[in-house]
C-alpha positions as CSV (number, residue, x, y, z in Angstrom):
1,X,0.0,36.7,70.5
2,X,1.4,34.1,68.1
3,X,5.1,34.4,67.0
4,X,6.1,34.1,63.3
5,X,6.9,30.4,63.4
6,X,3.5,29.5,64.9
7,X,1.8,31.6,62.2
8,X,3.7,29.8,59.5
9,X,2.8,26.4,61.0
10,X,-0.9,27.4,61.1
11,X,-0.8,28.6,57.6
12,X,0.9,25.5,56.4
13,X,-1.7,23.3,58.1
14,X,-4.5,25.3,56.5
15,X,-2.9,24.8,53.1
16,X,-2.7,21.0,53.6
17,X,-6.3,20.8,54.8
18,X,-7.4,22.8,51.8
19,X,-5.5,20.5,49.4
20,X,-7.0,17.4,50.9
21,X,-10.5,18.9,50.7
22,X,-9.9,19.7,47.1
23,X,-8.9,16.1,46.5
24,X,-12.1,14.4,47.6
25,X,-13.8,11.9,45.2
26,X,-16.9,14.1,44.9
27,X,-15.5,15.4,41.6
28,X,-13.4,18.5,41.8
29,X,-13.5,20.9,38.9
30,X,-10.4,20.7,36.9
31,X,-8.7,23.9,35.8
32,X,-8.8,24.2,32.0
33,X,-5.7,22.8,30.4
34,X,-3.8,25.1,28.0
35,X,-5.4,24.9,24.6
36,X,-2.9,23.4,22.2
37,X,-3.6,22.5,18.7
38,X,-2.7,18.8,18.3
39,X,-0.3,18.2,15.5
40,X,-1.6,16.3,12.5
41,X,-0.1,12.8,12.2
42,X,2.8,12.5,9.8
43,X,2.3,9.4,7.8
44,X,6.0,9.2,6.7
45,X,7.2,9.8,10.2
46,X,4.9,7.0,11.5
47,X,6.2,4.6,8.9
48,X,9.8,5.5,9.7
49,X,9.3,5.0,13.4
50,X,8.2,1.4,12.6
51,X,10.7,0.9,9.8
52,X,11.5,-2.6,11.1
53,X,7.9,-3.7,10.2
54,X,8.3,-2.4,6.7
55,X,11.7,-4.1,6.3
56,X,10.3,-7.4,7.7
57,X,7.3,-7.4,5.4
58,X,9.5,-6.5,2.4
59,X,12.0,-9.3,3.3
60,X,9.1,-11.8,3.7
61,X,7.5,-10.8,0.5
62,X,10.8,-11.0,-1.5
63,X,11.6,-14.3,0.2
64,X,8.2,-15.7,-0.8
65,X,8.8,-14.5,-4.4
66,X,12.2,-16.2,-4.4
67,X,10.7,-19.5,-3.2
68,X,8.0,-19.2,-5.8
69,X,10.6,-18.5,-8.6
70,X,12.7,-21.5,-7.5
71,X,9.8,-23.9,-7.3
72,X,7.9,-22.8,-10.4
73,X,8.8,-24.6,-13.7
74,X,9.9,-22.0,-16.2
75,X,8.0,-21.8,-19.5
76,X,9.5,-20.7,-22.8
77,X,7.4,-18.9,-25.5
78,X,8.0,-19.1,-29.2
79,X,5.8,-16.9,-31.5
80,X,5.2,-16.9,-35.3
81,X,3.4,-14.2,-37.3
82,X,1.3,-14.8,-40.4
83,X,-0.7,-12.7,-42.8
84,X,-3.8,-14.0,-44.7
85,X,-3.6,-12.5,-48.2
86,X,-6.8,-11.8,-50.2
87,X,-7.2,-14.4,-53.0
88,X,-8.5,-11.9,-55.5
89,X,-9.5,-8.3,-56.1
90,X,-13.1,-9.1,-55.2
91,X,-11.9,-10.6,-51.9
92,X,-10.0,-7.4,-51.2
93,X,-13.3,-5.4,-51.6
94,X,-15.0,-7.7,-49.2
95,X,-12.3,-7.3,-46.6
96,X,-13.3,-3.8,-45.8
97,X,-16.7,-5.0,-44.4
98,X,-15.8,-8.4,-43.0
99,X,-12.1,-8.5,-42.5
100,X,-12.3,-8.1,-38.7
101,X,-14.8,-10.9,-38.0
102,X,-13.0,-13.1,-40.5
103,X,-9.6,-12.8,-38.8
104,X,-11.1,-13.5,-35.4
105,X,-12.8,-16.5,-36.8
106,X,-9.5,-17.8,-38.2
107,X,-7.9,-17.3,-34.7
108,X,-10.5,-19.6,-33.2
109,X,-10.0,-22.1,-36.1
110,X,-6.3,-22.3,-35.3
111,X,-7.1,-23.2,-31.7
112,X,-9.9,-25.6,-32.7
113,X,-9.7,-29.3,-31.6
114,X,-9.8,-30.6,-35.2
115,X,-6.7,-28.5,-36.2
116,X,-4.9,-29.4,-32.9
117,X,-5.7,-33.1,-33.6
118,X,-4.2,-32.8,-37.0
119,X,-1.1,-31.2,-35.4
120,X,-0.7,-34.1,-33.0
121,X,-0.6,-36.5,-35.9
122,X,2.6,-35.0,-37.1
123,X,5.4,-37.4,-36.1
124,X,7.8,-34.6,-35.0
125,X,5.1,-33.3,-32.6
126,X,3.8,-36.6,-31.3
127,X,7.3,-37.7,-30.1
128,X,8.1,-34.5,-28.2
129,X,9.0,-35.1,-24.5
130,X,6.4,-32.6,-23.3
131,X,3.6,-35.0,-24.3
132,X,5.0,-38.1,-22.7
133,X,3.3,-37.6,-19.4
134,X,0.2,-35.5,-20.4
135,X,-3.1,-37.5,-20.6
136,X,-5.0,-34.8,-22.4
137,X,-2.8,-33.4,-25.1
138,X,-5.4,-31.3,-26.9
139,X,-6.4,-29.6,-23.6
140,X,-2.8,-28.9,-22.9
141,X,-2.3,-27.3,-26.3
142,X,-5.5,-25.2,-25.9
143,X,-4.1,-23.9,-22.6
144,X,-0.7,-23.0,-23.9
145,X,-1.5,-21.8,-27.4
146,X,-2.4,-18.1,-27.8
147,X,-3.6,-16.6,-31.1
148,X,-4.3,-12.9,-31.4
149,X,-4.8,-10.2,-34.1
150,X,-2.7,-7.1,-34.2
151,X,-4.4,-4.0,-32.9
152,X,-3.1,-1.8,-35.7
153,X,-2.7,-4.4,-38.5
154,X,-4.1,-7.6,-39.8
155,X,-1.1,-9.7,-38.7
156,X,-2.0,-12.8,-36.7
157,X,0.5,-13.8,-33.9
158,X,0.6,-17.5,-32.9
159,X,2.5,-18.3,-29.7
160,X,3.1,-21.5,-27.8
161,X,4.4,-22.0,-24.3
162,X,6.5,-25.1,-23.4
163,X,8.9,-26.1,-20.6
164,X,11.6,-26.4,-23.4
165,X,12.5,-23.6,-25.7
166,X,13.2,-25.8,-28.7
167,X,9.9,-27.7,-28.2
168,X,8.0,-24.4,-28.2
169,X,9.5,-23.4,-31.5
170,X,8.8,-26.8,-33.0
171,X,5.2,-26.7,-31.8
172,X,4.4,-23.2,-33.1
173,X,6.0,-23.9,-36.6
174,X,4.1,-27.2,-36.9
175,X,0.9,-25.5,-35.9
176,X,1.4,-22.8,-38.6
177,X,2.1,-25.6,-41.2
178,X,-1.0,-27.5,-40.1
179,X,-3.2,-24.4,-40.5
180,X,-1.7,-23.6,-43.9
181,X,-2.3,-27.2,-45.1
182,X,-5.8,-27.3,-43.7
183,X,-6.6,-24.0,-45.4
184,X,-5.2,-25.2,-48.7
185,X,-7.2,-28.4,-48.6
186,X,-10.4,-26.5,-47.8
187,X,-9.6,-23.9,-50.5
188,X,-9.3,-26.7,-53.1
189,X,-12.6,-28.2,-52.0
190,X,-14.2,-24.8,-52.1
191,X,-13.0,-24.1,-55.6
192,X,-14.4,-27.5,-56.9
193,X,-17.7,-27.0,-55.2
194,X,-18.0,-23.4,-56.4
195,X,-17.2,-24.5,-60.0
196,X,-19.8,-27.2,-59.8
197,X,-22.4,-24.8,-58.4
198,X,-21.7,-22.3,-61.2
199,X,-22.0,-25.0,-63.9
200,X,-25.4,-26.0,-62.4
201,X,-26.6,-22.4,-62.3
202,X,-25.5,-22.0,-65.9
203,X,-27.5,-25.0,-67.1
204,X,-30.6,-23.7,-65.3
205,X,-30.2,-20.3,-66.9
206,X,-29.7,-21.7,-70.3
207,X,-32.8,-23.9,-70.0
208,X,-34.8,-20.9,-68.6
209,X,-33.7,-18.7,-71.5
210,X,-34.6,-21.4,-74.0
211,X,-38.0,-21.9,-72.5
212,X,-38.7,-18.2,-72.5
213,X,-37.7,-17.8,-76.1
214,X,-40.0,-20.7,-77.1
215,X,-42.9,-19.2,-75.3
216,X,-42.5,-15.9,-77.0
217,X,-42.3,-17.6,-80.4
218,X,-45.4,-19.6,-79.7
219,X,-47.4,-16.5,-78.8
220,X,-46.3,-14.6,-81.8
221,X,-47.1,-17.5,-84.2
222,X,-50.6,-17.7,-82.7
223,X,-51.2,-14.0,-83.3
224,X,-48.8,-12.5,-86.1
225,X,-50.6,-9.1,-85.9
226,X,-49.9,-8.6,-82.1
227,X,-48.2,-5.3,-81.5
228,X,-46.0,-4.6,-78.4
229,X,-46.2,-0.9,-77.6
230,X,-44.2,-0.6,-74.4
231,X,-41.6,-2.3,-72.1
232,X,-44.2,-3.3,-69.6
233,X,-43.0,-0.7,-67.0
234,X,-46.5,0.5,-66.4
235,X,-47.8,-3.1,-65.6
236,X,-47.6,-3.8,-61.8
237,X,-47.1,-7.5,-62.4
238,X,-44.2,-6.9,-64.7
239,X,-42.8,-4.3,-62.3
240,X,-42.9,-6.9,-59.5
241,X,-41.0,-9.3,-61.7
242,X,-38.3,-6.6,-62.4
243,X,-37.8,-5.9,-58.7
244,X,-37.6,-9.6,-57.9
245,X,-35.0,-10.0,-60.6
246,X,-32.8,-7.3,-59.2
247,X,-33.0,-8.8,-55.6
248,X,-32.2,-12.2,-56.9
249,X,-29.2,-11.0,-58.9
250,X,-27.8,-9.1,-55.8
251,X,-28.3,-12.1,-53.5
252,X,-26.6,-14.6,-55.8
253,X,-23.7,-12.3,-56.5
254,X,-23.1,-11.8,-52.8
255,X,-23.2,-15.5,-52.1
256,X,-20.9,-16.4,-55.0
257,X,-18.4,-13.7,-54.0
258,X,-18.4,-14.8,-50.3
259,X,-17.9,-18.5,-51.3
260,X,-15.1,-17.7,-53.7
261,X,-13.3,-15.5,-51.1
262,X,-13.8,-17.1,-47.7
263,X,-15.1,-20.6,-48.4
264,X,-18.1,-22.2,-46.8
265,X,-16.8,-21.9,-43.2
266,X,-17.5,-18.2,-43.0
267,X,-20.3,-17.6,-40.5
268,X,-22.1,-15.2,-42.9
269,X,-22.4,-17.8,-45.7
270,X,-25.5,-19.4,-44.3
271,X,-27.3,-16.1,-44.0
272,X,-26.4,-15.3,-47.6
273,X,-27.7,-18.7,-48.7
274,X,-31.0,-18.1,-47.0
275,X,-31.2,-14.7,-48.6
276,X,-30.6,-16.1,-52.1
277,X,-33.2,-18.9,-51.6
278,X,-35.8,-16.3,-50.5
279,X,-35.0,-14.0,-53.4
280,X,-35.4,-17.0,-55.9
281,X,-38.8,-17.9,-54.3
282,X,-39.9,-14.3,-54.7
283,X,-38.8,-14.2,-58.3
284,X,-40.6,-17.5,-59.2
285,X,-43.8,-16.2,-57.5
286,X,-43.7,-12.8,-59.3
287,X,-43.1,-14.6,-62.6
288,X,-46.1,-16.9,-62.2
289,X,-48.3,-14.0,-61.3
290,X,-47.2,-12.1,-64.4
291,X,-47.9,-15.0,-66.7
292,X,-51.4,-15.8,-65.3
293,X,-53.0,-13.1,-67.5
294,X,-54.9,-14.0,-70.7
295,X,-53.7,-10.9,-72.4
296,X,-51.1,-12.0,-74.9
297,X,-49.5,-8.6,-75.0
298,X,-48.9,-8.7,-71.3
299,X,-47.6,-12.3,-71.5
300,X,-45.0,-11.3,-74.1
301,X,-44.0,-8.2,-72.1
302,X,-43.5,-10.5,-69.0
303,X,-41.5,-13.0,-71.0
304,X,-39.3,-10.3,-72.5
305,X,-38.6,-9.0,-69.0
306,X,-37.6,-12.5,-68.0
307,X,-35.4,-12.7,-71.0
308,X,-33.8,-9.4,-70.2
309,X,-32.8,-10.8,-66.8
310,X,-31.7,-14.2,-67.9
311,X,-29.3,-13.1,-70.8
312,X,-26.9,-10.9,-68.7
313,X,-27.1,-13.3,-65.8
314,X,-26.1,-16.2,-68.0
315,X,-23.2,-14.1,-69.5
316,X,-22.1,-13.3,-65.9
317,X,-22.1,-17.0,-65.0
318,X,-20.0,-17.9,-68.1
319,X,-17.5,-15.2,-67.3
320,X,-17.2,-16.5,-63.7
321,X,-16.7,-20.1,-64.8
322,X,-14.0,-19.0,-67.2
323,X,-12.1,-17.0,-64.6
324,X,-12.4,-19.9,-62.1
325,X,-11.2,-22.4,-64.7
326,X,-8.2,-20.2,-65.7
327,X,-7.1,-19.5,-62.1
328,X,-7.8,-23.0,-60.8
329,X,-4.2,-24.2,-61.1
330,X,-2.8,-21.1,-59.4
331,X,-5.5,-21.3,-56.7
332,X,-4.5,-24.9,-55.9
333,X,-0.7,-24.3,-55.7
334,X,-0.4,-20.8,-54.0
335,X,-1.7,-20.5,-50.5
336,X,-3.1,-17.1,-49.4
337,X,-1.3,-17.4,-46.0
338,X,2.1,-15.7,-45.8
339,X,4.5,-16.5,-42.9
340,X,6.0,-13.2,-41.9
341,X,8.1,-14.5,-39.0
342,X,8.6,-18.2,-38.1
343,X,8.9,-19.3,-34.5
344,X,12.4,-19.4,-33.0
345,X,13.7,-20.9,-29.8
346,X,13.9,-18.2,-27.1
347,X,16.1,-19.2,-24.2
348,X,14.8,-16.5,-21.8
349,X,11.8,-17.8,-19.9
350,X,8.5,-16.1,-20.5
351,X,7.1,-17.4,-17.2
352,X,7.7,-16.7,-14.5
353,X,9.2,-13.3,-15.2
354,X,11.8,-12.8,-12.4
355,X,12.0,-9.0,-12.7
356,X,8.3,-8.5,-12.7
357,X,7.7,-11.0,-9.9
358,X,10.4,-9.4,-7.7
359,X,9.1,-5.9,-8.4
360,X,5.5,-6.9,-7.6
361,X,6.7,-8.7,-4.4
362,X,8.6,-5.5,-3.4
363,X,5.6,-3.3,-4.0
364,X,3.3,-5.7,-2.1
365,X,5.8,-5.9,0.7
366,X,6.2,-2.1,0.9
367,X,2.4,-1.6,0.9
368,X,1.7,-4.3,3.4
369,X,4.6,-3.2,5.7
370,X,3.5,0.4,5.5
371,X,-0.1,-0.5,6.3
372,X,1.0,-2.6,9.3
373,X,3.4,0.2,10.4
374,X,0.5,2.7,10.3
375,X,-1.8,0.3,12.2
376,X,1.0,-0.3,14.8
377,X,1.6,3.4,15.1
378,X,-2.1,4.0,15.5
379,X,-2.3,1.5,18.3
380,X,0.8,2.7,20.0
381,X,-0.3,5.4,22.5
382,X,3.3,6.3,23.6
383,X,4.4,9.9,23.3
384,X,7.0,10.0,20.6
385,X,7.5,13.6,19.6
386,X,7.6,17.0,21.2
387,X,4.5,18.0,19.2
388,X,2.6,15.0,20.7
389,X,3.7,16.0,24.2
390,X,2.6,19.6,23.8
391,X,-0.6,18.6,22.0
392,X,-1.7,15.9,24.5
393,X,-0.3,17.2,27.8
394,X,-0.8,20.9,27.1
395,X,2.1,22.0,29.3
396,X,5.3,23.9,28.5
397,X,8.4,21.8,27.6
398,X,11.0,22.8,30.2
399,X,13.7,20.7,28.5
400,X,14.7,17.5,26.6
401,X,17.2,15.2,28.2
402,X,19.0,12.9,25.7
403,X,19.6,9.3,26.3
404,X,22.8,8.5,28.2
405,X,25.2,6.4,26.1
406,X,26.5,3.1,27.4
407,X,25.5,1.1,30.4
408,X,25.9,3.0,33.6
409,X,25.4,2.5,37.3
410,X,22.6,4.3,39.1
411,X,25.2,6.6,40.8
412,X,26.6,7.6,37.4
413,X,23.2,8.4,36.0
414,X,22.0,10.3,39.1
415,X,25.2,12.4,39.2
416,X,25.8,12.9,35.5
417,X,25.7,16.7,35.8
418,X,28.5,16.5,38.5
419,X,30.6,13.8,37.0
420,X,30.5,14.9,33.4
421,X,29.6,18.6,33.3
422,X,30.4,19.1,29.6
423,X,28.1,16.4,28.3
424,X,24.8,16.9,26.5
425,X,23.0,15.5,29.4
426,X,24.5,18.1,31.8
427,X,23.7,20.9,29.4
428,X,20.1,19.7,29.1
429,X,19.7,19.9,32.9
430,X,21.2,23.3,33.0
431,X,18.7,24.3,30.3
432,X,15.9,22.9,32.5
433,X,17.3,24.8,35.5
434,X,17.2,28.1,33.5
435,X,13.7,27.3,32.3
436,X,12.5,26.7,35.9
437,X,14.2,29.9,37.2
438,X,12.8,32.1,34.5
439,X,9.3,30.6,34.2
440,X,6.4,32.8,35.4
441,X,5.9,30.9,38.6
442,X,9.2,29.2,39.0
443,X,12.2,29.7,41.3
444,X,12.9,33.1,39.9
445,X,9.8,34.2,41.9
446,X,11.3,32.7,45.1
447,X,9.7,29.3,44.9
448,X,11.2,27.5,47.9
449,X,9.8,24.0,47.4
450,X,9.9,22.1,44.1
451,X,8.3,18.7,43.4
452,X,9.5,16.3,40.7
453,X,7.1,13.5,39.8
454,X,6.1,11.3,36.9
455,X,3.0,9.4,35.8
456,X,4.4,5.9,36.1
457,X,7.5,4.1,37.5
458,X,10.5,4.0,35.3
459,X,9.9,7.4,33.7
460,X,13.2,8.8,35.2
461,X,11.9,11.2,37.8
462,X,14.5,10.2,40.4
463,X,17.4,10.7,38.0
464,X,15.9,14.0,36.9
465,X,15.4,15.2,40.5
466,X,19.0,14.5,41.5
467,X,20.6,16.0,38.4
468,X,18.4,19.0,38.5
469,X,19.3,19.5,42.2
470,X,23.0,19.3,41.3
471,X,22.5,21.8,38.5
472,X,20.8,24.2,40.9
473,X,23.6,23.7,43.5
474,X,26.2,24.5,41.0
475,X,24.8,28.1,40.8
476,X,25.9,28.7,44.4
477,X,22.6,28.0,46.2
478,X,22.0,25.8,49.1
479,X,19.5,23.1,48.1
480,X,18.1,20.0,49.9
481,X,17.1,16.9,47.9
482,X,14.3,15.4,50.0
483,X,13.4,11.8,49.2
484,X,9.6,11.7,49.9
485,X,9.1,8.4,48.1
486,X,8.0,6.3,51.0
487,X,7.0,3.5,48.6
488,X,10.3,2.8,46.8
489,X,13.0,5.2,47.9
490,X,16.2,5.1,45.7
491,X,17.9,8.5,46.1
492,X,20.2,7.2,48.8
493,X,21.4,4.5,46.4
494,X,21.8,6.9,43.6
495,X,23.8,9.4,45.6
496,X,25.7,6.7,47.6
497,X,24.5,7.7,51.1
498,X,23.2,5.7,54.0
499,X,19.5,5.2,54.6
500,X,19.4,4.0,58.1
501,X,18.3,7.4,59.3
502,X,16.1,9.7,57.2
503,X,12.8,11.6,56.9
504,X,10.7,8.9,58.5
505,X,13.1,8.8,61.5
506,X,12.8,12.5,62.1
507,X,9.0,12.6,61.8
508,X,8.8,9.7,64.2
509,X,11.0,11.6,66.7
510,X,13.6,8.9,66.7
511,X,16.5,11.0,65.3
512,X,17.3,14.6,65.0
513,X,17.1,16.5,61.7
514,X,20.7,17.4,61.8
515,X,21.8,13.8,62.0
516,X,19.3,12.7,59.2
517,X,20.6,15.3,56.7
518,X,23.7,14.1,54.9
519,X,26.2,15.8,52.7
520,X,26.7,14.7,49.0
521,X,29.7,14.9,46.8
522,X,28.3,18.2,45.3
523,X,29.0,21.4,47.1
524,X,25.8,23.1,48.2
525,X,23.6,19.9,47.8
526,X,22.4,18.0,50.9
527,X,20.1,15.0,50.9
528,X,17.5,14.0,53.4
529,X,16.9,10.3,52.5
530,X,13.7,8.5,53.1
531,X,14.8,6.4,56.0
532,X,13.0,3.3,57.1
533,X,9.8,2.8,55.1
534,X,6.7,3.7,57.2
535,X,3.4,1.9,57.1
536,X,1.3,5.0,56.5
537,X,3.1,7.2,53.9
538,X,0.1,9.4,53.0
539,X,-0.8,10.2,56.7
540,X,2.9,11.1,57.4
541,X,3.0,13.5,54.4
542,X,-0.3,15.1,55.5
543,X,0.7,15.4,59.2
544,X,1.4,18.6,61.0
545,X,4.9,17.4,61.9
546,X,5.7,17.2,58.2
547,X,4.6,20.7,57.6
548,X,6.6,22.0,60.5
549,X,9.6,20.2,59.2
550,X,9.3,21.8,55.8
551,X,9.1,25.2,57.4
552,X,12.3,24.5,59.3
553,X,14.1,23.4,56.3
554,X,12.9,26.4,54.2
555,X,14.5,28.6,56.7
556,X,17.9,26.8,56.3
557,X,18.0,26.2,52.5
558,X,17.4,28.3,49.5
559,X,15.4,25.5,47.8
560,X,13.9,22.1,48.7
561,X,13.5,19.6,45.9
562,X,11.1,16.7,46.5
563,X,11.3,13.3,44.9
564,X,7.8,11.7,45.2
565,X,6.2,8.5,44.0
566,X,4.5,8.4,40.6
567,X,1.4,10.5,40.5
568,X,-0.9,7.8,38.9
569,X,-0.2,5.1,41.5
570,X,-0.7,6.7,44.9
571,X,-1.9,10.0,46.4
572,X,1.5,11.0,47.8
573,X,2.5,13.1,44.7
574,X,-0.8,15.0,44.8
575,X,-0.5,15.8,48.5
576,X,3.0,17.1,47.9
577,X,1.9,18.9,44.7
578,X,-0.7,20.8,46.7
579,X,1.8,22.0,49.3
580,X,4.8,22.7,47.1
581,X,5.4,26.0,45.4
582,X,6.0,24.4,41.9
583,X,5.7,20.9,40.3
584,X,7.6,19.4,37.4
585,X,6.2,16.4,35.5
586,X,8.8,14.0,34.0
587,X,7.9,11.9,31.0
588,X,10.0,9.3,29.3
589,X,10.3,9.4,25.6
590,X,8.7,6.4,23.8
591,X,7.5,5.0,27.1
592,X,5.1,7.4,28.7
593,X,1.6,7.0,27.2
594,X,-0.9,9.7,26.3
595,X,-3.5,8.4,28.8
596,X,-1.0,8.2,31.7
597,X,0.4,11.7,31.0
598,X,-3.1,13.2,30.8
599,X,-4.2,11.4,34.0
600,X,-1.1,12.7,35.9
601,X,-1.6,16.2,34.7
602,X,-5.3,16.2,35.6
603,X,-4.6,14.7,39.1
604,X,-2.1,17.3,39.9
605,X,-4.2,20.2,38.6
606,X,-7.2,18.9,40.5
607,X,-5.4,19.6,43.9
608,X,-4.3,23.0,42.8
609,X,-0.7,22.1,42.0
610,X,1.4,24.7,40.2
611,X,2.7,22.6,37.3
612,X,5.5,24.5,35.7
613,X,6.0,22.1,32.7
614,X,7.3,18.8,31.5
615,X,10.8,17.3,31.3
616,X,11.1,14.8,28.4
617,X,13.6,12.2,29.6
618,X,15.7,9.5,27.9
619,X,15.3,10.8,24.4
620,X,16.8,8.8,21.6
621,X,18.5,10.7,18.8
622,X,16.6,11.3,15.5
623,X,13.2,10.2,16.8
624,X,11.2,13.4,16.6
625,X,12.9,15.3,19.4
626,X,15.4,18.1,19.3
627,X,18.5,17.8,21.5
628,X,20.9,20.8,21.7
629,X,24.3,21.5,23.1
630,X,26.3,18.3,22.5
631,X,28.2,19.2,19.3
632,X,28.8,22.8,20.4
633,X,31.1,21.7,23.2
634,X,32.8,19.3,20.9
635,X,33.2,16.6,23.6
636,X,31.6,13.2,23.8
637,X,29.4,12.0,26.6
638,X,31.2,11.2,30.0
639,X,34.5,12.9,28.9
640,X,36.9,12.7,31.8
641,X,37.1,16.4,32.7
642,X,37.5,17.9,36.1
643,X,34.5,19.6,37.7
644,X,35.0,23.3,38.0
645,X,35.9,24.4,41.5
646,X,32.9,25.5,43.6
647,X,32.6,29.1,44.7
648,X,32.4,27.7,48.2
649,X,35.6,25.6,48.1
650,X,34.0,22.2,47.9
651,X,34.9,18.9,49.4
652,X,38.2,17.6,48.2
653,X,36.8,14.1,47.7
654,X,34.2,15.3,45.2
655,X,36.0,18.2,43.6
656,X,37.1,16.1,40.6
657,X,34.6,14.4,38.4
658,X,37.3,12.1,37.0
659,X,38.2,10.7,40.4
660,X,34.6,10.2,41.4
661,X,33.7,8.5,38.2
662,X,36.7,6.2,38.4
663,X,35.5,4.9,41.8
664,X,32.0,4.0,40.6
665,X,31.4,0.3,39.9
666,X,29.7,-0.7,36.6
667,X,26.3,-2.3,36.7
668,X,24.4,-4.5,34.3
669,X,21.2,-2.6,34.7
670,X,20.5,0.7,33.2
671,X,16.9,1.2,34.5
672,X,16.2,4.0,37.0
673,X,13.3,5.7,38.5
């Protein structure tokens, strides 16, 4: 008949064997992780997390803009505004149809090489310093001269850019004067040419009228009894002559009006000239066809139709010649171009515009910096917020431990709950203690053994294990902190105990358990250090002796808290997770990655570990985590306050946190397991 201790040893061995069997590489079936809806990424939070990238990009962009502004030669713009007045009432009527195209044509003429060449002949322009080192002066002017028509009016704006404000004003005013003089010269030539054309047309009309009257007289003398009954409207040949006459009158009037108004440089003049020539040819042909008949009556009717056309057209030509001769002096002295606003020297540079350049650089810097920040945040797989931890790991958050201020020794970090019980860190570990006790499968349900592990080294599992053990001991329970990290043990350094004798010595049979267990400065908390590092850590943890030792310790202590190696590096944490009643996973804020956290969780769940939840360690303030408790107590971190007396009447050497803290040496390193 087996006694109770033997039965417990056999049961423990069976549990270890089942754990190892579950962790074979043949692919164990993972328990389904709790389904958590992953939080949507916050764009503004991602940019804020990498604000240094945005600031750097903004600074570089503004710096480049400042360099550009300093190295770029400023240009000054002077603008003049002119209005081209109609020369006559007839010109005003033509503006309604051709005003737009005419004004754009004048804009091109102002920038044309002939006019710019005439501008450069001006002595005031030729001697300007801006042209002293420019080989192609016309090309320079065409590049820096802008001419445009107003959108809502017929005002033409002429602007010139120059490195000197006074020179730009001189250039634009000289260009306006050159355009006015050129226009006046062409207008005078156009008036003389038009007058000569009208005189020539009048002579032809007078001769045609005289010939027509002679032909009518000749026919009538040859046949005095000839009677003309109608006007010839029923004769197709005469009707053709009448139509050709009307077309010729319209074509010639349009051509004369255009020449009188816009001169010969208008692009529609050539088309009107071709139209007038074609209309004249049609009229000559219709006239010859009408006069080919031998019927004297039809000949007289055709000649009368020609006379009917020639007489009013001749009167019209005489009237036009008289008007042109009367207004010739006025037309020669008064230009139809009115200067509304002459060019003035503007001392403010028009290029580059500092405000616009800096604003554009700022926008580009912000956009570029935000884009780079989002890319950097996307590539960064670290867990940065509570929402990410819950969404990725899928485990409850037992507590959030804020970052300890200042640079502290390992002992000060490992015993923060004891040395500074009123700090935010201490309150955070007490919150974790409460969460562990009242969780569904935690210590509240008499969990004797508790494992604390992490995915990777440096996540803070050792510091969390010691502080959580201190917080549990402060409730009046006996707790043993067992350093099961046979790879890199550090609990003996953190709690300032010797490591010559420890767990490995007991399992090897070299030392007794009583001699290996050491007292700490916290009442109710003992530590079993690792001892000499063995060569086969995994085999020791899986041995029967280790199981028997745990059973003995469970009979002596209320709880046993294990500190193990990281779960992703070796199998030790999985072996311990399979045999411990509960497991806590420690993640370090802004260090632990999503992949590492998922792998650690899956490896623990694969061996049947009871993972209670996650401790988020070393949390900076204002980075997506919530830290409670600090301002409520109204005392800063590491305030020198005495530790409350233990219910068991603790060790005098460790009863006061101030005395203990004062004896701790400072260290230059703040990194802990």
